[in-house]
C-alpha positions in Angstrom: 96.6 120.5 80.7 94.4 119.1 83.4 93.6 116.0 81.3 97.2 115.1 80.8 97.3 113.2 84.1 94.0 111.5 83.6 93.9 107.8 82.5 91.5 105.9 80.4 88.6 104.2 82.2 89.8 100.7 81.1 86.6 98.9 81.8 84.8 101.0 79.2 87.6 100.2 76.7 87.1 96.5 77.5 83.4 96.8 77.0 83.9 98.5 73.6 86.2 95.7 72.4 83.9 93.0 73.8 81.0 94.2 71.8 82.9 93.1 68.7 82.1 89.5 69.7 78.6 88.3 69.5 79.3 85.4 71.9 81.2 87.5 74.4 80.7 86.7 78.1 80.5 89.9 80.1 82.2 90.0 83.5 83.6 93.5 83.0 80.9 96.2 83.4 79.4 97.0 86.8 75.9 97.3 85.4 73.0 95.2 86.7 71.1 93.3 84.0 67.9 93.3 86.1 65.2 95.8 85.3 64.1 98.3 87.9 60.8 97.8 89.8 57.8 97.8 87.6 56.6 100.8 89.6 59.6 102.7 88.3 58.8 101.9 84.7 55.2 103.0 85.2 56.2 106.2 86.8 58.5 107.0 83.8 55.6 106.3 81.4 53.3 108.5 83.5 55.9 111.3 83.5 56.2 111.2 79.7 52.4 111.1 79.3 52.1 114.1 81.6 54.9 116.1 79.7 57.3 116.2 82.6 60.2 117.6 80.5 61.1 120.8 82.2 64.0 121.4 84.5 63.5 120.8 88.2 65.0 123.1 90.7 68.8 122.5 91.0 68.5 120.5 94.2 66.0 118.2 92.5 62.3 117.3 93.3 61.5 117.9 96.9 59.2 114.9 96.9 62.2 112.6 95.9 64.6 114.2 98.3 62.1 113.7 101.1 61.8 110.0 100.1 65.6 109.7 100.2 65.6 111.3 103.7 62.9 108.8 104.8 65.3 106.0 103.7 68.1 107.3 105.9 65.7 107.3 108.8 64.5 103.8 108.1 67.9 102.3 107.4 70.2 104.1 109.8 67.9 105.9 112.2 69.1 109.3 110.9 67.0 112.4 110.6 68.4 114.2 107.5 66.9 117.5 106.4 65.9 116.9 102.7 67.4 120.4 101.9 70.8 118.8 102.5 70.2 116.2 99.7 71.2 117.3 96.2 70.2 115.1 93.2 72.9 114.8 90.6 73.5 113.4 87.1 74.8 110.0 88.4 77.2 109.8 91.3 79.8 111.4 89.0 78.0 114.7 89.5 78.1 114.1 93.2 81.8 113.5 93.2 82.4 116.8 91.4 80.3 118.7 94.0 82.0 117.0 97.0 85.5 117.7 95.6 84.7 121.2 94.7 83.3 121.9 98.1 86.2 120.5 100.1 89.4 120.8 98.0 91.3 123.7 96.5 94.0 123.7 93.9 96.8 121.3 95.0 94.9 120.1 98.1 95.4 116.4 98.9 92.7 113.7 98.6 93.4 110.4 100.3 92.4 107.3 98.4 92.9 103.6 98.9 94.9 101.6 96.4 93.1 99.8 94.8 90.0 102.0 94.4 87.5 103.2 91.8 89.5 104.8 89.0 87.3 107.8 88.5 88.2 109.2 91.9 91.7 110.0 90.9 90.7 111.2 87.4 88.2 113.7 88.9 91.0 114.9 91.2 93.4 115.4 88.3 90.7 117.3 86.4 90.3 119.7 89.3 94.0 120.0 89.9 93.7 118.1 93.2 96.5 115.8 94.3 95.4 112.2 94.9 97.3 110.5 97.7 97.2 106.7 97.5 97.4 104.4 100.5 97.9 100.7 99.9 95.4 98.2 101.2 95.3 94.4 100.9 93.8 91.2 102.3 95.9 91.6 105.4 94.0 94.9 106.2 90.7 93.4 105.0 90.9 95.9 102.2 90.2 98.8 104.6 92.1 101.9 105.4 92.7 102.6 109.1 93.6 105.6 111.2 97.2 104.6 111.3 97.4 104.9 107.5 96.2 108.5 107.8 98.7 109.6 110.5 101.5 109.4 108.0 99.9 111.6 105.4 99.0 115.2 105.1 95.4 115.1 103.8 92.7 117.7 103.2 90.0 115.1 102.4 89.6 111.3 102.5 87.4 109.3 100.2 86.3 105.7 100.9 83.8 103.3 99.4 81.9 100.7 101.3 80.8 98.3 100.0 83.8 98.7 97.8 84.6 98.6 94.2 86.7 96.5 93.2 87.0 94.2 96.2 83.5 94.0 97.5 84.5 94.5 101.2 82.5 96.4 103.7 84.2 98.7 106.2 83.7 97.4 109.7 81.5 99.7 111.8 84.1 100.3 114.5 86.8 101.1 112.0 84.5 103.4 110.0 83.7 105.2 113.2 87.3 105.7 114.0 88.1 107.0 110.6 85.3 109.5 110.5 86.0 110.8 114.0 89.7 111.1 113.3 89.0 113.1 110.2 86.6 115.4 112.0 89.2 116.0 114.7 91.9 116.8 112.2 89.6 118.9 109.9 89.9 116.4 107.1 86.7 116.3 105.0 85.3 112.8 104.9 83.7 111.7 101.7 81.8 108.3 101.7 80.8 106.6 98.5 77.8 104.4 99.6 76.5 103.6 96.1 76.4 99.8 96.8 74.4 100.1 100.1 71.6 97.6 99.9 73.7 95.1 98.0 75.1 93.4 101.1 75.1 89.7 101.8 75.6 89.4 105.5 76.4 92.4 107.8 74.8 95.6 106.7 77.0 98.6 105.7 77.1 101.6 108.1 76.6 105.1 106.9 79.3 107.7 107.6 76.6 110.2 108.7 76.0 108.0 111.8 79.3 109.2 113.2 79.5 112.8 111.8 76.7 114.9 110.5 79.2 116.8 108.4 80.4 113.9 106.4 79.7 114.0 102.6 77.7 111.0 101.6 77.2 109.9 98.0 74.7 107.4 96.7 72.5 106.8 93.7 70.1 104.7 91.7 72.4 102.9 89.3 73.3 99.7 91.2 70.8 98.6 93.8 67.9 100.2 92.1 68.9 99.0 88.6 68.7 102.1 86.5 72.3 102.9 85.5 71.3 104.6 82.3 69.0 107.0 84.0 72.0 108.8 85.4 70.7 109.8 88.8 72.7 110.1 92.0 72.6 112.2 95.2 74.9 113.8 97.7 74.2 114.7 101.3 76.2 117.9 102.2 76.7 119.7 105.5 74.3 122.5 106.4 77.0 125.1 106.2 77.7 124.1 102.5 74.1 124.3 101.2 74.4 127.6 99.3 77.8 126.7 97.8 76.4 123.3 96.7 73.4 124.9 95.1 75.6 127.3 93.1 77.7 124.4 91.9 74.6 122.4 90.9 73.1 125.3 89.1 76.3 125.9 87.1 77.5 122.4 86.5 74.3 120.7 85.4 71.3 123.0 86.0 69.4 120.0 87.4 69.5 116.2 87.3 67.5 114.5 84.6 63.8 115.2 85.2 62.3 112.0 83.9 64.8 110.0 85.9 63.7 111.9 89.0 60.0 111.1 88.5 60.9 107.4 87.9 63.0 107.3 91.0 60.0 108.4 93.1 58.9 104.7 92.9 62.3 103.1 93.3 61.9 102.4 97.0 59.9 99.3 96.4 60.9 97.2 99.4 59.6 93.8 98.2 61.1 94.2 94.8 64.5 95.3 96.2 64.6 92.2 98.4 64.4 90.1 95.2 67.2 92.1 93.6 69.4 91.6 96.7 68.7 87.8 96.8 69.4 87.4 93.1 72.8 89.1 93.5 73.6 87.0 96.6 72.9 83.8 94.6 75.1 85.1 91.8 77.9 85.9 94.3 77.7 82.5 95.8 77.8 80.8 92.4 80.7 82.7 90.9 82.7 82.7 94.1 82.4 78.9 94.3 83.4 78.4 90.6 86.2 81.0 90.4 87.7 79.7 93.6 88.6 76.6 91.6 90.5 78.6 89.0 92.0 81.6 90.9 92.9 82.6 94.4 90.1 84.7 95.8 91.1 86.5 99.0 87.5 86.5 100.4 83.9 86.2 99.4 82.7 89.7 98.7 80.5 91.1 101.4 78.7 93.6 99.2 78.5 95.2 95.7 78.8 92.7 92.8 82.5 92.1 92.2 85.1 89.4 92.7 88.8 90.4 93.0 90.6 87.4 91.6 94.4 86.8 92.0 95.8 85.6 88.6 99.4 85.1 89.8 99.5 81.4 88.8 98.8 82.5 85.2 100.3 85.9 84.7 101.8 89.0 86.4 100.3 91.4 83.8 96.6 91.8 84.4 96.2 94.1 81.4 97.7 91.5 79.0 95.9 88.7 80.7 92.5 90.4 80.4 93.3 91.1 76.7 94.3 87.5 76.2 91.0 86.2 77.7 89.0 88.5 75.5 90.8 87.7 72.3 91.2 83.9 72.8 87.9 82.9 74.5 85.8 86.0 74.4 85.7 86.5 78.1 85.5 90.2 79.1 86.9 91.0 82.6 88.5 94.1 84.0 92.3 94.2 84.6 93.3 95.2 88.1 95.5 98.0 86.9 92.4 100.0 86.2 92.1 100.4 90.0 95.6 101.4 91.0 99.2 100.2 91.3 99.3 98.3 94.6 99.8 94.8 93.3 97.0 95.3 90.8 99.0 93.7 88.0 98.2 90.4 89.8 94.4 90.8 89.9 91.4 91.0 87.6 87.9 92.0 88.6 84.9 89.8 87.7 81.4 91.4 87.9 78.5 89.1 88.6 76.0 91.4 87.0 74.7 88.9 84.4 72.5 85.9 85.1 74.0 82.5 86.2 73.3 80.9 82.8 75.4 83.6 81.1 78.2 83.4 83.7 78.3 79.5 83.6 79.3 79.7 79.9 82.2 82.0 80.9 83.2 79.6 83.7 83.2 76.7 81.3 85.5 78.6 78.9 87.8 79.7 81.7 88.2 76.1 83.0 88.8 74.7 79.6 91.3 77.4 78.7 93.2 77.6 82.0 92.9 74.2 83.6 93.2 71.8 80.7 
């Protein structure tokens, strides 16, 4: 059975168990606690009042796809035909499209270790072979062309900014990876969901280096509507018909109300406040947790800290369970993200306000340092 190789998404198990405790401090789930722009909420109300409940076309609303295309021009100076943009039920739907377009049975998908766990689980579900390549602080948590030369790959997936480490691929390295993959006929899939949530250098888009890269993004993180389940994928021009067939059959269309709400998501002034809030949270939690754990580097983007727990444990799953049961701290064990030393790490998400996190910091210091 396809599912026999799939693993539990441990962070969701942790969240389920944490909900048993009324006083739980949540560092586990990568879900912003900030609301979206008020303009999004108004657009959702207007869509309901105007009975916008029908399916859209499978690609999604043209008006929204055009707005997304405008963002690529503004942010990366890229002119993207909106017909290349497909709206999907979350980025999960986008991954399914990307993998289905690029990989056949037993084809090999290159992934970093650690990386987002759903990548490998989608691969297993589609009878694709995930190929893991270790990364660590010595490589700035980035894959490099040298890593690929020793593998037989049909596609490569990266994320930048990354989950779980929060690093951003350096522009020169990303360019080399994309160009190498194009030369070797390796499909390049770039998860850019955390673009916008960057706290120094901006993240580059893979489409800047190859128009045929598959680029995935969505509204769950930076735009603060995770429950609306709306993502998108940019596909090459020669894959448009196949992508449309997949969209029609996999999910008919992305959620209609979510699409109408997302028309107002590109609220520049509001998004600046979102970015500044997460930067403040990053700075606070990095400063505090650095007193308790070894943190390899301040994250450059997303909203995660990858904390080395070696001085306390060499079993991240057991340690995360201990923290939850003893002091009601919910954090994600590193083993959710791979096998490359991940037993020595746990991931902390700074997706709650500083007041909430400060209570967690207090409990951690009291439990581990006294």
